[in-house]
C-alpha positions as CSV (number, residue, x, y, z in Angstrom):
1,V,-0.1,0.1,0.1
2,G,2.9,2.3,0.7
3,L,4.4,1.7,-2.6
4,S,1.0,2.4,-4.2
5,N,0.8,5.7,-2.5
6,I,4.3,6.6,-3.8
7,F,3.0,6.0,-7.4
8,I,-0.1,8.0,-6.7
9,V,2.0,10.9,-5.5
10,L,4.3,10.8,-8.5
11,T,1.3,10.6,-10.7
12,A,-0.2,13.6,-9.1
13,Q,3.0,15.6,-9.6
14,L,4.0,14.4,-12.9
15,D,1.4,16.5,-14.9
16,V,2.8,19.8,-13.7
17,I,6.5,18.8,-14.2
18,L,5.6,17.5,-17.8
19,L,3.5,20.5,-18.7
20,N,6.2,22.8,-17.5
21,Q,8.5,21.2,-20.0
22,W,6.3,21.5,-23.1
23,G,3.9,24.4,-22.2
24,T,4.1,28.2,-21.5
25,T,4.1,29.6,-18.1
26,A,0.5,31.1,-18.9
27,T,-0.6,27.6,-20.0
28,L,0.8,26.0,-16.7
29,G,-0.8,28.7,-14.6
30,V,-4.3,28.0,-16.1
31,Y,-3.8,24.2,-15.8
32,F,-2.5,24.6,-12.1
33,L,-5.6,26.6,-11.1
34,A,-8.0,23.9,-12.6
35,L,-5.9,21.3,-10.9
36,N,-6.0,23.2,-7.6
37,L,-9.8,23.5,-7.7
38,I,-10.3,19.7,-8.6
39,S,-8.0,18.8,-5.8
40,K,-10.2,20.6,-3.3
41,T,-13.3,18.7,-4.8
42,N,-11.4,15.3,-4.7
43,I,-11.0,15.6,-1.0
44,L,-14.6,14.6,-0.7
45,N,-14.0,11.3,-2.7
46,H,-10.8,10.4,-0.8
47,S,-12.2,11.1,2.8
48,L,-15.3,9.2,2.1
49,Y,-13.4,6.0,0.9
50,T,-10.9,6.3,3.7
51,V,-13.8,6.0,6.2
52,L,-15.1,2.9,4.1
53,L,-11.7,1.0,4.0
54,P,-12.6,-1.0,7.3
55,T,-15.9,-2.0,5.5
56,V,-14.2,-3.3,2.3
57,S,-11.6,-5.1,4.3
58,S,-14.1,-7.2,6.1
59,L,-16.0,-8.6,3.0
60,K,-16.0,-12.3,2.9
61,T,-18.6,-13.8,0.6
62,R,-19.8,-13.1,-3.1
63,A,-23.0,-11.6,-1.6
64,D,-20.8,-9.3,0.6
65,Y,-19.0,-8.3,-2.7
66,A,-22.1,-7.8,-4.7
67,A,-23.9,-5.6,-1.8
68,Y,-20.7,-3.5,-1.4
69,I,-20.5,-2.8,-5.2
70,K,-24.2,-2.0,-5.3
71,Q,-23.8,0.4,-2.3
72,S,-20.9,1.9,-3.8
73,G,-22.7,2.5,-7.2
74,K,-25.6,4.2,-5.2
75,R,-23.1,6.4,-3.4
76,G,-21.2,7.2,-6.7
77,L,-24.7,8.3,-8.3
78,W,-25.3,10.6,-5.4
79,M,-21.8,12.1,-5.4
80,T,-22.2,12.6,-9.2
81,L,-25.6,14.6,-8.6
82,V,-23.9,16.8,-6.1
83,L,-20.7,17.4,-8.2
84,L,-22.3,17.8,-11.7
85,P,-23.6,21.5,-11.0
86,L,-19.8,22.4,-10.8
87,L,-19.6,21.9,-14.5
88,V,-21.7,25.0,-15.0
89,L,-20.8,26.9,-11.8
90,V,-17.1,26.8,-12.3
91,G,-16.9,29.2,-15.1
92,P,-18.6,32.2,-13.4
93,F,-16.5,31.3,-10.1
94,I,-13.3,31.3,-12.0
95,E,-14.1,34.6,-13.7
96,L,-15.2,36.3,-10.6
97,A,-12.4,34.9,-8.3
98,Y,-9.4,34.8,-10.5
99,G,-10.3,37.2,-13.4
100,P,-10.8,36.8,-17.1
101,A,-7.1,35.7,-17.7
102,F,-8.1,32.4,-16.1
103,I,-11.4,31.7,-18.0
104,P,-9.4,29.0,-20.1
105,A,-9.1,26.9,-16.9
106,R,-12.8,26.2,-17.1
107,P,-12.8,23.4,-19.6
108,L,-9.7,22.0,-18.0
109,F,-11.5,21.8,-14.6
110,Q,-14.6,20.4,-16.4
111,W,-12.6,17.6,-18.0
112,L,-10.8,16.9,-14.6
113,L,-14.2,16.8,-12.9
114,L,-15.2,14.0,-15.4
115,I,-11.9,12.1,-14.4
116,L,-12.8,12.5,-10.7
117,L,-16.3,11.2,-11.4
118,F,-14.6,8.1,-13.1
119,D,-12.7,7.7,-9.8
120,V,-15.9,8.0,-7.7
121,F,-17.2,4.8,-9.4
122,T,-13.9,2.8,-9.8
123,L,-12.1,3.5,-6.5
124,P,-14.5,1.3,-4.4
125,I,-14.0,-1.4,-6.9
126,T,-10.2,-1.4,-6.9
127,W,-10.3,-1.6,-3.2
128,L,-11.6,-5.1,-3.5
129,V,-8.0,-6.1,-3.5
130,F,-7.9,-5.8,0.3
131,P,-10.3,-8.5,1.3
132,I,-8.7,-11.1,-1.1
133,N,-5.3,-10.0,0.4
134,K,-3.7,-8.9,-2.7
135,P,-2.8,-5.2,-1.9
136,Y,0.2,-5.4,-4.3
137,L,-2.2,-5.3,-7.2
138,L,-2.9,-1.6,-6.4
139,A,1.0,-0.9,-6.5
140,M,1.2,-2.7,-9.8
141,A,-1.8,-0.8,-11.1
142,D,-0.3,2.5,-10.0
143,A,3.0,1.8,-11.4
144,L,1.3,1.0,-14.7
145,R,-0.6,4.4,-14.5
146,V,2.8,6.2,-14.2
147,V,4.2,4.4,-17.4
148,V,1.1,5.2,-19.3
149,L,0.9,8.8,-18.1
150,L,4.4,9.4,-19.0
151,A,4.2,7.8,-22.5
152,A,0.8,9.4,-23.3
153,A,1.9,12.8,-21.9
154,A,5.1,12.8,-24.1
155,W,3.0,12.2,-27.0
156,L,-0.2,14.4,-26.4
157,I,1.2,17.4,-24.5
158,P,3.2,18.7,-27.5
159,L,0.2,18.2,-29.8
160,Y,-2.7,19.4,-27.4
161,G,-1.1,21.2,-24.5
162,P,-3.0,20.9,-21.1
163,L,-5.9,19.0,-22.8
164,G,-3.3,16.4,-23.8
165,M,-2.2,16.0,-20.3
166,I,-5.7,15.6,-19.1
167,A,-6.2,12.9,-22.0
168,A,-3.1,11.3,-20.6
169,K,-4.3,11.2,-17.1
170,A,-7.7,9.8,-18.3
171,G,-5.9,7.0,-20.3
172,A,-3.7,6.1,-17.3
173,K,-6.8,6.0,-15.0
174,V,-8.6,3.7,-17.3
175,I,-5.6,1.4,-17.9
176,G,-4.9,1.1,-14.2
177,F,-8.5,0.4,-13.5
178,L,-8.8,-2.2,-16.2
179,F,-5.7,-3.9,-14.8
180,V,-7.1,-4.1,-11.3
181,L,-10.4,-5.2,-12.8
182,L,-9.0,-8.1,-14.8
183,A,-6.9,-9.1,-11.9
184,L,-10.0,-9.3,-9.5
185,R,-11.9,-11.4,-12.2
186,R,-9.3,-14.1,-11.9
187,H,-10.0,-14.3,-8.3
188,K,-12.8,-17.0,-7.8
189,S,-14.7,-15.5,-4.8
190,I,-15.6,-12.2,-6.5
């Protein structure tokens, strides 16, 4: 789990470092604002699931897994309903709080919010590695995310700037989730 957290921190910092290599200072500033705003929103997601970690660790049967996944889906839908208004409200907020120069942060925030909503639904499923006593799968998935992020960012940032970085992040998240999902499907009790 500690190794997984190292990869998570690395992934969280790589986007700013990589954008700094291929972007302008103004582009980096706009991206950093969007990233900063989304990180504040993401606290809700991580704090909720930190509280739920003991629950997922105690799952034993297929029925327990199914109930957990169903409950997580319902929770994800509620969180989505709470967060979706931010797609519209972020534009006026950014213009009012930061000024017109930062309006380009709006679509970046909106795309980052969609990635966060992907996490809302997938994070509870990835945590199913704990009751099957295979937390190393998280570390492997997070290492894979770093590799995919680096490769995709090197290709997409020069072409699309910050949107390329966001696409690289999205691709890395999807690949990491698919890795864990395939590993979980191989486990017979899930």
